C-alpha angles and dihedrals in degrees: 000000000000089000090064090049091050091049091053093045089050092049091050090048088054092051090047090051092056091047091049094053085067098034094056088073092077090059091062093061120060094177127087128265104032116240113278093243091055090049092048092049094049098040091047089053093048092048091053096047101037101038115008096044093067124171094016091057087068089064093081092056090047092053091047088057093045093048091051089050091051091049089052090050090052088053090048094047089055095200094126132057110282095246092064095061100034093041089050092049093049094049096046097040092047088056102040096054095057090042094059099039101037116010100045094048091046093050091047087050091048089050093061092060085209096125130085116271089253093054093043086052090052092048092047092052092045091052091048092049091049093046093051091051091046092050092054091047095049088045087057090048090051094048093049092048093049093053090050117103 
């Protein structure tokens, strides 16, 4: 079952990588607000992936749920040291909850382009920060699943 958990973590890392390719534009500009071309680039991307990509945008949430289920199955099987399963569930769960309650709503709002440049800049930086932490957590999950039997 750890192969399914590893595959889910790998898929989610790939999605995060694509998000971060746009998010990192916020790191190059210390001033507030971000330049209009940066805000346009980021907000256009998030409009596409959070709204216009329906129903494919639901795939990420489905993979999150399936990855958690696979990790739970790894724990129930009990074939690996306890810290692999429980470490994976803590890392994944601590990332999925903020993603669903904060990151996705912020990305959707950013995708509308309706806020002031200052607010869009704040949202873009918050989404970038969340994605960097999520990337680190999911990397940890993948490493744990790859060292499992």
